[in-house]
C-alpha positions, 0 to 999 in steps of 0.5 A: 450486854451483847458482848462476844461470848454471851449466850442468847435465845430469841423468839420467832413470831410468824403470825402471817403463816399461823405458826406458833411462836418458838425459841431458837438457841442457844447461840453465841454472840461473836460480834455486834454490828448495829443497833437500830432504834424504833421510831420514825426518821429520815434516812440519808437517801431521803425516804422516811423509815418508821420502824415498829421495833428496835432491831439489833444486828449481830454475828452469832454462832451458829447462824452468822449475820442476823437481824433480831428484834431487841424485845425477842432476845433472851439471856436465859432459856425462855422455856417451852411455854411461849404463848 
């Protein structure tokens, strides 16, 4: 799905600062790094991680290395109405 050459858009949510959601993109996937599933697990260093959302780390053009929530990635332009 996130093969090199794929165009994506993603949604930025920043409720802490009162900013309305906005879209970023299109971006081109250059390389996929890792998928981090949601849930609780014990890290190899010994501490527990409780991730609320699944995360994907990718290289994009433009943007470089990015960590994005899987639910916020879109494969077509989501349009202007994001509320």
